[in-house]
C-alpha positions, 0 to 999 in steps of 0.5 A, a space after each residue: 905458420 910453419 911451426 903450426 903446420 909442423 905441430 899439427 902434422 905431428 900431434 893431430 891424426 888425419 881424422 882430427 884434422 879432417 874434423 877441424 876442417 869440417 867444423 870450420 867449413 860448417 861454420 863458414 856455410 852457416 855464415 854464408 847461408 845467414 847472409 844469403 837469407 838476409 840478402 834475399 829478405 832485406 837487400 840493402 834495407 840496413 846499412 850494415 847489410 849494404 856494406 856486407 853486400 858490397 863485400 860479397 865477392 870477398 865473402 866467397 874467397 875462402 870457398 876456393 880454399 875449402 874446395 881445394 882442401 876437400 879435393 886433396 883430402 878426398 873427403 866426400 863430406 867435406 866436398 859436400 859442405 864446400 860445394 854450398 858456397 860455390 853454388 851460392 856464388 854461381 847463383 848470385 853472380 852467374 849473369 856477370 860471369 860471361 862476356 857482354 857485348 856493348 850497345 852501339 847506337 841502339 843496335 842491340 836494343 833494335 835487335 831485341 825489339 824486332 825479334 819480339 815485336 811488342 805493341 809497346 816498349 818501355 826504355 830506361 836510361 835513354 840518351 838523346 842520341 840513342 833516342 834519335 837513332 831508335 826513332 829513325 830506325 823504328 819509324 815504320 813499325 813504331 811511329 809513335 814515341 815519347 821521351 822524358 826530360 833529359 837527364 845526365 844518366 839517361 831518361 825514360 822513353 816509350 815506343 808504340 805501334 798505335 797512335 797516342 791518345 794522351 801523353 805526359 811526362 810525370 816529374 817524380 821529383 828526384 832523378 828521372 821522370 816517368 813517361 806516360 802514353 795512352 793508346 786504344 787497342 781493340 776498343 780498350 784504353 791502355 795507359 803505358 808508363 816507363 818508370 825508373 826509380 831512384 837507385 841506391 848507389 852506395 858504392 862511393 858512400 863513406 861508411 860513416 854516412 851509410 845509415 843516413 844515405 840508405 834512409 834518405 834513398 829509401 825515403 826517396 824511392 817511397 816518395 817517388 812510388 807515392 807520387 807515381 800512384 797519385 798521378 795515375 789514380 784517375 786513369 781509366 782502363 788498363 794501366 801497365 808500368 814498365 819499372 826499373 824499380 832498383 829494389 827487390 820485392 822485399 822493399 817498401 817502395 815495391 810494397 807501396 806499388 803492390 797495394 794498387 798494382 799486380 805483378 805480371 810475373 805472377 801469371 801462370 804461363 811458364 812456357 818460355 818463348 824462344 830466347 827467354 825464360 820465365 821471370 821467377 828470379 828472387 833478386 830482380 829489380 825490374 818489373 811489369 806491373 798492371 791493373 785493369 781489364 787485361 790478364 797477364 799470362 806471364 813475364 819472360 826474361 829475354 836472354 839477349 841483354 840488348 847491350 844493357 846491364 839488365 835483361 829485358 822483360 817481355 810481358 804477355 797480356 790477354 783480354 
């Protein structure tokens, strides 16, 4: 390496070295941009993309070297090229760069609920201890609740301000069940469902088993979506689903749900509520879907995570 550096310093003028660095940076930018577009469009649909996505933090490591070189060389063009990977990195990973507070007995979840006081609350990954704590502290404002069957990774649950006309736990056949309640508000029947679809969980899957694992988990998500739609097909009135779908809008499971349901985030209201921002992200996996007589004004991402690794969603509906 020392000989190469010495040869470069002696035989290549500064302008040529700068051109080489710019060419290398341009190729790197094209590679990252291609990965980024494929990531947005396909997510983990292909096993090789799943592997590349899991190595994404390492894909950005050369960006630091290029940024430092741009500063040392005082090259504006090189700095512009080097800025793209840094911007992509910030865009992809900004939710994880800051510290997070852990949830204690549902205290953070309670704080979020009490701040926004929605009529209905859908929760995922709820453990029995947390459910008992929430019911105890929400008994006055949300006296009606239903928890799904117990699961090692937590289950779904619903809280309501209004009496439950109907309630049901829907077995989706894999992973967590869906929790469904029906209420009446202003003379209108509203069926509300908390859903948690199968996660891909590819972190510990050996490379040789990756294609089979992705195909199997995609199949399970699609089957769960069909099972859910079949269970809801005969429901009258308005239907609202709070779904941790574990997949982007490009996924086949989302497209199945979209055939019969609307995404509340497509509402036209972009005026953020205090502590929120409109849900316009391209990589979200959490949705509020609906059909019926209500109209969705919009969906807002609550900045306080409630101690979760997901940001809560708040949907606003009008008659």
